Backbone bond lengths (Angstrom), bond angles and torsions (degrees), N, CA, C in turn:
res aa  C-N    CA-C-N  psi(-1)  N-CA   C-N-CA  omega(-1)  CA-C   N-CA-C  phi
1 M - - - 1.462 - - 1.522 108.12 -
2 S 1.300 116.13 66.34 1.451 120.95 -176.45 1.510 110.66 -73.17
3 S 1.321 114.97 145.85 1.460 119.92 178.94 1.506 108.91 -159.01
4 T 1.329 115.78 139.28 1.447 120.58 176.42 1.520 110.93 -108.29
5 A 1.319 116.72 0.36 1.462 120.84 -178.99 1.520 110.02 -74.55
6 S 1.312 116.56 151.14 1.459 120.98 177.84 1.519 109.56 -87.79
7 E 1.330 114.45 161.06 1.457 119.99 -177.90 1.528 111.31 -63.80
8 S 1.321 117.54 -26.27 1.459 120.47 -177.62 1.521 112.24 -68.31
9 H 1.334 117.53 -13.85 1.458 121.17 -179.59 1.523 112.33 -89.23
10 I 1.314 117.23 6.23 1.456 121.10 -177.68 1.517 109.93 -115.14
11 R 1.326 115.39 124.63 1.465 121.12 175.45 1.528 108.34 -98.67
12 V 1.328 116.12 134.76 1.469 121.79 -177.23 1.516 109.55 -121.27
13 W 1.342 115.42 135.37 1.469 121.19 176.50 1.524 108.94 -119.55
14 A 1.324 116.19 145.05 1.465 122.74 176.79 1.524 107.88 -126.13
15 E 1.322 115.61 97.13 1.471 120.61 179.37 1.524 109.43 -80.68
16 Q 1.319 116.45 125.79 1.457 120.97 -177.95 1.529 109.96 -72.32
17 L 1.321 117.09 121.86 1.458 122.30 178.59 1.516 111.96 -103.09
18 G 1.293 116.49 -26.60 1.458 122.80 -178.35 1.507 107.93 -174.38
19 E 1.314 115.82 -171.04 1.459 119.16 179.62 1.525 110.40 -64.79
20 N 1.327 116.54 117.02 1.465 123.17 -179.62 1.529 112.43 57.86
21 Q 1.308 116.40 31.45 1.466 121.21 175.23 1.516 108.65 -131.50
22 V 1.328 116.24 128.99 1.458 120.75 -176.82 1.524 110.63 -134.32
23 L 1.331 114.47 157.02 1.459 121.85 170.75 1.518 107.08 -106.18
24 L 1.308 116.72 117.74 1.460 121.61 -179.67 1.520 110.74 -89.92
25 T 1.310 115.99 130.10 1.456 122.41 171.69 1.525 107.60 -135.04
26 W 1.318 116.62 164.20 1.458 119.80 -176.51 1.528 109.72 -156.12
27 A 1.311 114.68 164.81 1.465 121.11 178.00 1.513 108.54 -152.45
28 W 1.325 115.13 147.25 1.454 121.51 177.22 1.526 109.31 -91.49
29 D 1.311 115.79 147.39 1.465 120.54 179.25 1.517 112.09 -88.91
30 E 1.306 116.86 23.76 1.456 119.95 -177.20 1.521 109.68 -146.18
31 A 1.352 115.65 171.75 1.458 120.89 -175.66 1.517 112.73 -67.52
32 A 1.327 118.41 -16.17 1.459 121.47 -178.03 1.517 112.42 -63.10
33 D 1.331 116.94 -15.05 1.459 120.89 -178.59 1.524 111.47 -55.29
34 S 1.332 116.77 -41.35 1.462 120.96 -176.73 1.526 112.36 -74.79
35 M 1.324 117.42 -11.76 1.456 121.22 -176.74 1.531 112.22 -94.07
36 R 1.307 118.07 -4.92 1.455 120.89 -172.85 1.527 112.50 -89.91
37 D 1.320 115.60 157.85 1.464 122.90 176.06 1.534 106.83 -86.66
38 I 1.314 116.88 105.07 1.465 121.17 -174.43 1.519 111.29 -62.23
39 D 1.332 117.17 -43.42 1.465 120.14 -178.99 1.526 111.32 -63.78
40 A 1.333 116.41 -41.83 1.461 119.91 179.40 1.528 110.61 -65.11
41 D 1.327 116.66 -39.60 1.463 120.28 178.08 1.523 110.98 -61.52
42 R 1.316 117.25 -42.91 1.465 120.31 -179.17 1.518 111.20 -65.68
43 R 1.323 117.24 -40.01 1.474 119.90 177.73 1.527 110.37 -63.21
44 A 1.326 116.47 -43.11 1.465 120.25 -179.00 1.526 111.20 -64.69
45 V 1.334 116.28 -42.02 1.461 120.25 179.99 1.521 110.27 -65.12
46 A 1.319 117.53 -47.45 1.463 120.99 -178.73 1.528 110.66 -58.95
47 A 1.330 117.23 -43.25 1.457 120.81 -178.59 1.523 111.65 -68.77
48 T 1.327 117.09 -42.56 1.467 120.51 -177.70 1.522 111.19 -67.23
49 V 1.314 116.63 -41.79 1.467 119.96 178.85 1.528 110.54 -66.81
50 S 1.325 117.08 -32.75 1.468 120.67 -174.50 1.525 113.63 -62.72
51 V 1.338 118.12 -22.77 1.464 119.65 -176.89 1.526 112.55 -89.82
52 L 1.324 117.94 -3.32 1.460 120.29 176.68 1.526 110.03 -67.56
53 P 1.313 118.76 147.45 1.471 120.15 176.56 1.526 110.62 -64.36
54 G 1.314 115.81 139.78 1.456 119.97 177.00 1.512 114.92 85.96
55 I 1.332 118.77 3.26 1.459 121.12 178.44 1.526 109.03 -86.59
56 T 1.325 116.18 119.97 1.462 120.69 178.59 1.517 111.27 -83.61
57 T 1.328 116.14 -49.70 1.461 121.32 177.09 1.520 108.92 -141.14
58 S 1.318 115.26 148.88 1.463 122.24 175.11 1.516 106.43 -147.30
59 E 1.338 116.41 104.26 1.455 120.76 -169.14 1.521 111.93 -130.35
60 V 1.331 114.90 144.52 1.454 121.25 176.03 1.517 109.42 -67.89
61 A 1.332 116.43 132.48 1.464 122.33 177.93 1.528 108.85 -119.71
62 A 1.321 115.83 174.37 1.465 120.12 -177.55 1.518 112.37 -63.86
63 D 1.331 117.39 -29.63 1.461 119.90 -175.75 1.526 112.52 -125.54
64 G 1.331 117.86 20.15 1.455 120.17 178.89 1.512 111.51 160.49
65 V 1.314 117.15 -138.56 1.467 122.89 178.34 1.525 108.19 -135.61
66 T 1.327 116.85 127.22 1.458 120.74 177.46 1.524 109.42 -94.60
67 V 1.324 115.41 137.25 1.462 121.17 -175.34 1.522 109.90 -133.12
68 Q 1.319 116.18 131.58 1.453 123.39 171.45 1.520 106.48 -110.86
69 Y 1.336 117.83 126.56 1.459 119.60 -173.15 1.516 112.09 -144.24
70 D 1.328 114.38 164.11 1.458 122.71 176.07 1.523 107.01 -98.07
71 S 1.315 116.60 111.18 1.458 120.97 -175.24 1.533 112.68 -66.42
72 E 1.331 117.90 -16.55 1.456 120.15 177.61 1.527 111.91 -78.70
73 Q 1.333 116.98 -17.81 1.461 120.86 -179.85 1.529 112.97 -107.86
74 T 1.305 116.57 -31.13 1.467 120.68 -177.25 1.519 109.35 -138.83
75 S 1.320 116.37 135.50 1.463 121.42 179.54 1.531 110.61 -100.97
76 K 1.311 115.99 167.37 1.457 120.43 176.02 1.526 111.04 -63.36
77 V 1.325 116.07 -31.10 1.470 119.59 177.43 1.531 110.12 -63.64
78 D 1.337 116.39 -42.60 1.467 120.85 177.77 1.523 110.50 -62.70
79 I 1.327 116.36 -41.77 1.462 120.88 -178.70 1.527 110.13 -65.64
80 A 1.329 116.79 -43.29 1.465 120.46 178.85 1.524 111.09 -61.93
81 A 1.331 116.44 -39.18 1.463 120.51 177.95 1.527 110.89 -63.35
82 A 1.334 116.46 -38.41 1.463 120.58 178.59 1.527 110.68 -66.80
83 V 1.325 116.86 -37.15 1.469 120.68 177.28 1.523 109.94 -60.51
84 R 1.321 116.31 -48.67 1.470 120.31 -178.92 1.531 111.09 -64.05
85 S 1.334 115.85 -38.59 1.459 119.36 178.14 1.520 111.43 -62.86
86 A 1.337 116.55 -41.87 1.469 120.68 -179.99 1.523 111.67 -63.13
87 L 1.331 116.02 -38.05 1.461 120.67 -174.64 1.527 113.13 -81.10
88 T 1.306 117.90 -12.37 1.468 120.70 -178.22 1.522 112.24 -115.35
89 Q 1.325 117.12 20.19 1.463 119.24 176.26 1.532 109.40 -64.68
90 P 1.326 117.98 135.46 1.460 119.80 -175.29 1.524 114.35 -74.40
91 D 1.338 117.79 -19.69 1.467 121.07 -175.23 1.518 111.53 -114.24
92 D 1.333 116.13 152.57 1.453 120.57 176.75 1.525 110.02 -79.11
93 L 1.332 116.06 176.07 1.461 120.57 -173.55 1.518 111.75 -62.98
94 R 1.317 118.53 -43.00 1.465 120.77 -178.62 1.534 111.15 -61.13
95 T 1.333 116.07 -44.21 1.471 119.82 179.79 1.516 110.65 -62.68
96 R 1.334 116.65 -42.95 1.462 120.03 -179.95 1.522 111.67 -66.77
97 A 1.345 116.53 -37.18 1.466 120.10 178.91 1.531 110.83 -67.08
98 N 1.315 117.08 -38.56 1.461 120.02 176.71 1.523 110.73 -63.72
99 G 1.329 116.58 -40.82 1.458 120.12 176.52 1.523 111.90 -62.03
100 L 1.325 115.52 -40.18 1.468 120.40 177.48 1.518 110.77 -59.33
101 M 1.334 116.94 -45.81 1.458 119.19 -177.35 1.522 112.25 -68.80
102 R 1.326 117.83 -26.83 1.470 119.25 174.25 1.530 110.82 -67.72
103 R 1.322 116.32 -26.26 1.466 119.96 178.08 1.522 112.58 -91.88
104 A 1.315 118.41 -3.91 1.465 121.68 -177.77 1.525 112.88 -55.19
105 P 1.339 120.27 -44.34 1.474 118.96 178.18 1.527 112.58 -58.38
106 A 1.338 116.92 -35.04 1.471 119.77 178.71 1.525 110.41 -67.21
107 Y 1.325 117.00 -37.85 1.462 120.20 178.07 1.532 111.03 -66.86
108 I 1.320 116.58 -41.36 1.457 120.03 178.18 1.527 110.03 -63.80
109 S 1.332 115.93 -42.00 1.470 120.47 178.37 1.524 110.92 -62.58
110 L 1.334 117.09 -41.70 1.458 120.96 178.84 1.525 110.77 -62.89
111 A 1.317 116.78 -45.06 1.461 120.14 -178.76 1.524 111.35 -62.40
112 R 1.324 116.54 -40.25 1.464 119.87 179.55 1.525 110.95 -68.33
113 A 1.336 116.43 -37.96 1.465 119.75 178.37 1.522 110.93 -62.76
114 L 1.307 116.77 -37.09 1.466 120.60 178.99 1.529 110.80 -64.77
115 A 1.331 115.67 -35.52 1.461 119.46 -179.01 1.524 111.68 -65.68
116 L 1.334 116.22 -23.83 1.465 120.66 -178.22 1.523 113.06 -98.99
117 D 1.319 116.83 -5.00 1.458 121.41 -177.02 1.528 109.51 -90.46
118 E 1.326 117.22 114.08 1.471 121.23 -177.48 1.528 111.82 -67.13
119 R 1.326 117.02 -18.03 1.463 119.98 179.42 1.517 112.01 -76.00
120 V 1.326 116.46 -15.58 1.462 121.26 -178.68 1.518 108.03 -97.52
121 S 1.332 116.65 112.87 1.458 120.87 -177.92 1.529 108.93 -144.74
122 P 1.337 118.68 133.62 1.464 125.18 -6.33 1.528 111.96 -72.83
123 V 1.322 116.03 168.88 1.462 120.31 179.37 1.522 108.34 -61.49
124 P 1.330 118.12 125.39 1.468 120.16 -178.23 1.521 112.30 -60.66
125 E 1.299 115.71 147.53 1.454 120.52 175.91 1.520 110.70 -58.50
126 A 1.336 116.60 -29.99 1.465 120.45 178.63 1.523 111.20 -58.24
127 A 1.328 116.60 -36.41 1.463 119.85 -179.64 1.524 110.56 -66.60
128 R 1.310 116.10 -41.45 1.466 119.06 178.51 1.518 110.78 -66.30
129 Q 1.344 116.98 -38.44 1.459 120.36 176.91 1.523 110.15 -59.91
130 A 1.335 115.93 -45.50 1.460 120.00 -177.64 1.521 111.47 -66.72
131 A 1.335 116.32 -37.30 1.462 120.24 -177.02 1.519 112.00 -67.86
132 T 1.311 116.98 -36.90 1.457 120.77 -177.05 1.519 112.94 -92.68
133 R 1.351 116.29 -20.35 1.458 121.99 -177.13 1.527 111.06 55.95
134 S 1.326 116.78 26.15 1.465 120.16 -179.36 1.500 109.69 -109.45
135 T 1.320 115.68 142.81 1.450 121.60 176.77 1.517 108.89 -135.10
136 S 1.294 115.83 155.74 1.462 119.54 178.36 1.518 109.62 -67.98
137 P 1.332 118.37 138.69 1.449 119.86 179.51 1.516 110.69 -63.97
138 S 1.318 114.65 140.93 1.458 119.33 -179.36 1.512 110.57 -75.35
139 T 1.312 116.34 143.32 1.456 120.84 176.77 1.520 111.05 -89.23
140 L 1.334 117.65 -0.80 1.460 120.80 -179.68 1.527 110.44 -84.03
141 P 1.340 118.40 140.45 1.468 121.01 174.02 1.521 110.11 -76.06
142 L 1.344 115.79 70.42 1.459 121.07 -168.60 1.517 113.80 -65.28
143 R 1.311 119.15 -25.29 1.457 119.85 -175.91 1.521 112.14 -63.51
144 F 1.306 117.76 -16.35 1.451 121.38 178.56 1.523 112.06 -96.01
145 V 1.334 117.23 1.01 1.459 122.12 -176.87 1.524 109.50 -97.04
146 P 1.339 118.52 132.49 1.465 120.12 176.41 1.524 110.93 -56.32
147 G 1.341 116.40 137.00 1.456 120.12 -178.85 1.518 112.77 74.58
148 F 1.340 117.15 28.24 1.468 121.91 -175.77 1.526 113.58 -51.55
149 P 1.348 120.24 -48.81 1.478 118.66 -177.74 1.520 112.83 -58.88
150 L 1.337 116.91 -41.90 1.464 120.66 -179.58 1.524 110.96 -67.51
151 I 1.325 117.13 -46.63 1.459 120.98 -177.53 1.527 111.24 -63.80
152 S 1.332 116.89 -39.01 1.469 119.54 179.80 1.523 111.00 -63.94
153 K 1.345 117.63 -36.23 1.461 120.43 177.13 1.523 111.18 -68.42
154 V 1.334 116.11 -39.85 1.467 120.20 179.24 1.523 110.23 -63.14
155 I 1.324 116.39 -43.33 1.462 120.42 179.53 1.531 109.94 -62.77
156 G 1.320 116.93 -33.77 1.452 120.47 -179.98 1.522 113.55 -64.38
157 I 1.338 116.83 -33.85 1.462 119.66 -177.85 1.522 112.60 -94.73
158 L 1.317 117.65 -4.20 1.462 121.74 -177.61 1.529 113.50 -55.76
159 P 1.344 120.37 -45.64 1.475 119.07 179.73 1.525 112.67 -60.95
160 V 1.330 116.81 -35.93 1.456 120.67 179.09 1.527 110.06 -64.73
161 L 1.327 116.29 -46.00 1.468 120.72 179.98 1.520 111.26 -61.38
162 G 1.327 116.40 -42.13 1.465 119.72 -179.19 1.516 112.19 -61.45
163 T 1.325 116.11 -43.35 1.453 119.85 -179.46 1.526 111.41 -70.76
164 L 1.328 117.17 -39.01 1.460 120.34 178.56 1.524 111.20 -64.58
165 S 1.323 116.85 -36.22 1.461 120.43 178.51 1.523 110.23 -63.64
166 S 1.328 116.72 -44.51 1.466 120.23 178.53 1.527 110.77 -66.02
167 W 1.336 116.40 -43.06 1.470 120.52 179.84 1.529 111.09 -59.60
168 S 1.346 116.94 -40.64 1.463 120.08 -176.36 1.524 112.55 -64.86
169 R 1.334 116.89 -21.12 1.465 121.05 178.66 1.529 112.31 -92.83
170 E 1.328 116.23 -30.62 1.459 120.22 -170.74 1.519 114.30 -97.53
171 A 1.322 117.64 -25.55 1.460 120.54 -176.79 1.523 110.98 -79.05
172 S 1.316 115.40 170.32 1.457 121.49 178.29 1.530 110.16 -57.73
173 P 1.326 118.39 131.10 1.471 120.88 -179.45 1.525 112.81 -55.71
174 E 1.337 117.24 -36.24 1.459 120.16 -179.98 1.525 110.96 -65.96
175 V 1.336 116.22 -42.63 1.461 120.49 179.02 1.518 110.63 -66.42
176 V 1.321 116.55 -42.41 1.462 121.21 179.08 1.519 110.49 -60.19
177 A 1.336 116.20 -48.90 1.460 120.76 -178.12 1.527 110.79 -61.29
178 E 1.309 116.72 -40.79 1.473 120.57 -179.24 1.516 111.34 -62.21
179 H 1.326 116.33 -48.84 1.464 119.83 -177.35 1.521 112.00 -69.44
180 L 1.308 117.10 -40.02 1.464 119.38 -179.47 1.525 110.95 -66.16
181 T 1.319 116.07 -40.09 1.463 119.51 179.10 1.519 111.66 -63.88
182 S 1.318 116.30 -39.88 1.473 120.08 -177.95 1.519 112.42 -67.62
183 T 1.322 117.54 -24.68 1.469 120.92 -179.11 1.525 112.60 -103.34
184 G 1.336 116.97 -1.99 1.455 119.89 179.58 1.520 113.53 72.69
185 L 1.322 116.43 23.73 1.460 121.15 -179.66 1.530 109.69 -109.15
186 S 1.321 115.95 173.87 1.460 121.92 175.47 1.516 108.44 -142.37
187 R 1.319 115.66 160.27 1.464 119.70 177.98 1.520 110.19 -61.26
188 E 1.323 116.56 -40.43 1.459 120.51 -179.83 1.528 111.13 -62.99
189 Q 1.336 116.81 -40.77 1.463 120.07 179.57 1.517 111.39 -65.75
190 I 1.332 116.85 -38.87 1.460 119.81 177.56 1.523 110.23 -60.21
191 D 1.332 116.79 -45.08 1.463 120.02 -179.10 1.526 111.63 -65.88
192 V 1.333 116.44 -40.06 1.473 119.93 178.39 1.523 110.14 -62.52
193 D 1.326 117.13 -44.24 1.462 120.38 -179.36 1.522 111.40 -69.79
194 L 1.329 117.42 -34.44 1.465 120.06 175.56 1.522 110.10 -63.47
195 A 1.324 117.58 -42.49 1.461 121.06 177.80 1.525 110.54 -63.06
196 T 1.321 117.09 -41.00 1.467 120.67 178.20 1.518 111.00 -61.98
197 A 1.329 116.64 -43.29 1.466 120.28 179.59 1.527 110.91 -62.67
198 R 1.323 116.74 -43.20 1.465 119.59 179.01 1.523 111.29 -66.91
199 E 1.309 116.68 -34.60 1.466 119.89 177.41 1.528 110.24 -66.25
200 C 1.329 117.63 -38.58 1.465 121.44 176.40 1.526 111.33 -60.44
201 V 1.318 115.65 -43.42 1.466 120.34 179.59 1.529 110.23 -62.18
202 E 1.333 116.83 -44.19 1.465 120.41 -179.75 1.523 111.07 -65.18
203 F 1.342 117.18 -40.14 1.463 120.65 176.95 1.518 110.56 -60.10
204 A 1.343 116.61 -47.43 1.465 120.71 -179.07 1.530 111.01 -63.25
205 R 1.322 116.13 -42.15 1.461 119.86 -179.03 1.526 111.37 -64.26
206 R 1.317 116.42 -44.90 1.462 120.58 -179.99 1.519 111.26 -65.88
207 F 1.335 116.11 -43.09 1.461 119.65 -179.35 1.521 110.72 -63.17
208 A 1.336 116.33 -46.26 1.459 120.75 179.63 1.520 110.88 -62.57
209 G 1.336 116.80 -40.66 1.460 120.22 178.88 1.515 112.42 -64.43
210 D 1.337 116.06 -42.29 1.469 119.97 178.44 1.521 111.07 -62.97
211 K 1.339 116.66 -44.27 1.454 120.08 -179.68 1.521 111.49 -65.14
212 A 1.340 115.94 -38.60 1.467 119.26 177.81 1.522 110.47 -64.05
213 G 1.341 116.35 -40.21 1.461 120.17 177.99 1.519 112.37 -64.45
214 Q 1.334 115.73 -41.08 1.461 119.60 178.07 1.520 111.30 -64.72
215 A 1.332 116.46 -40.82 1.460 120.12 178.78 1.525 110.92 -64.39
216 A 1.341 116.25 -40.65 1.462 119.61 178.69 1.519 111.27 -64.39
217 T 1.335 116.39 -38.97 1.465 120.20 178.26 1.522 111.03 -64.17
218 R 1.338 116.17 -44.63 1.470 119.32 178.86 1.522 111.33 -63.00
219 A 1.335 115.74 -39.81 1.464 119.25 179.69 1.527 110.94 -64.92
220 A 1.337 116.43 -43.26 1.466 120.29 179.71 1.525 110.71 -63.86
221 T 1.329 117.02 -39.57 1.472 120.68 178.31 1.513 110.80 -64.47
222 A 1.341 116.47 -42.47 1.462 120.23 179.68 1.522 111.37 -64.75
223 I 1.324 116.36 -40.13 1.473 120.15 179.01 1.518 110.52 -65.03
224 A 1.333 116.70 -43.67 1.465 120.54 179.43 1.523 110.72 -62.54
225 R 1.332 116.51 -40.52 1.466 120.15 179.44 1.529 110.61 -65.79
226 A 1.338 115.60 -41.17 1.466 119.61 179.85 1.527 110.84 -64.08
227 R 1.327 116.89 -40.50 1.467 120.16 178.66 1.517 111.19 -64.40
228 S 1.329 116.33 -39.98 1.457 120.31 179.63 1.524 110.74 -63.17
229 V 1.341 115.78 -44.76 1.468 119.97 179.58 1.520 110.13 -63.85
230 T 1.333 116.23 -39.67 1.472 119.72 179.76 1.527 111.43 -63.70
231 R 1.342 116.66 -43.55 1.470 119.94 178.66 1.526 111.23 -61.26
232 E 1.315 117.10 -41.96 1.465 120.37 179.18 1.515 111.16 -63.13
233 W 1.346 115.97 -40.84 1.462 119.75 -179.73 1.523 110.79 -65.26
234 V 1.359 116.42 -42.87 1.469 120.44 179.83 1.524 110.49 -63.00
235 Q 1.333 116.37 -42.25 1.463 119.79 179.43 1.524 111.71 -62.09
236 Q 1.320 116.18 -39.96 1.458 119.94 179.53 1.520 111.32 -65.74
237 R 1.348 116.47 -35.00 1.462 120.02 -177.24 1.513 112.84 -80.43
238 T 1.310 118.47 -23.63 1.466 120.64 -173.95 1.526 113.34 -105.31
239 T 1.324 119.07 -14.03 1.459 121.44 -179.89 1.519 109.30 -85.69
240 P 1.381 117.86 120.80 1.471 120.16 -179.18 1.524 110.25 -67.97
241 P 1.344 116.42 147.93 1.472 119.56 179.00 1.524 110.70 -69.98
242 D 1.317 117.41 153.89 1.470 121.72 177.10 1.509 110.05 -63.91
243 S 1.390 117.49 132.33 1.459 121.45 -179.86 1.528 110.10 -73.68
244 E 1.359 115.49 141.54 1.460 120.46 -178.16 1.539 110.46 -78.44
245 D 1.319 117.90 143.11 1.469 123.27 179.42 1.523 108.60 -88.57
246 T 1.369 116.91 96.29 1.474 121.95 -175.24 1.519 112.42 -85.03
247 Q 1.330 119.35 -12.36 1.464 121.23 -176.01 1.522 112.07 -93.62
248 G 1.252 117.73 -9.50 1.455 119.14 -179.70 1.504 110.73 79.06
249 S 1.296 116.38 168.05 1.460 121.79 -178.14 1.506 110.98 -92.40
250 I 1.295 116.11 155.60 1.484 121.13 179.88 1.524 108.07 -103.68
């Protein structure tokens, strides 16, 4: 999702849907608006907003992104800033996912270090994930999704990223700074990579759903065609031929 436009060229609206629930929409102040991938933009926005503190849900909708949030932790100004940040990322999803996987060893190292640090209590779930290297099997038919090997790896590290993101906000700032410095990571990088991982999951889910829908449509069309041909064949076999007029006309 490459873009050279600045964040100031993007207008963001937050339509109130309910208490602390908004529908996010946006528009560019330039002609590039018509050149963008709307679906990709919505996935990026939903994922980027989802990592903000106090966000309960952030989901792609038919006309934007719906967000449920805690106004005591995150303001509409913060959410709007996240929208603009998502839309002006210099790299596309594949490039960002590859960057995430290059940092995966650092995340695993960080999680293991936390498991050994007596100052960190309780032991983060991320540490247990890293120690066992086990993840829940995905329910997505990923083998049919473009970039399947990369996406499957990203999904595997997603639980670790989620827990590390929460830990970086809740643990002692001194402990957080020490561990992040030792691994060459930052809180901001963790959140960016968490958003990328969630965006990958949404891309895979949407792609798989679309393909399943297309397959179902083709199957239904084939069944309908087969039934039509069968009815025609039965009619031809059961309808008696017209009798010939052997007496001639009067």
